[in-house]
C-alpha angles and dihedrals in degrees: 000000000000091000093053091046092052092048091051093048091050091049092050093048091051090057100040122095104211135115128009115316092237091056091047091048092051092049092048091050092051092049093048091051091049090049091051090051093048092047091049091049091049091050091050091049091050091049091050092048090050091050093050092046091052093050111104113262091232091062096052 
């Protein structure tokens, strides 16, 4: 949910015509970094969940 919200916000900011371009660029850069961090965290969580799910039930 957060990933999709960040992507939508970035998309909207790219198309809007408000504020100084340097301010808009800085905001876009911050959002893109946040999105990358959230996506990386989500990927790590999925990998961990997959690892735990693959672990034999007898070892849990």
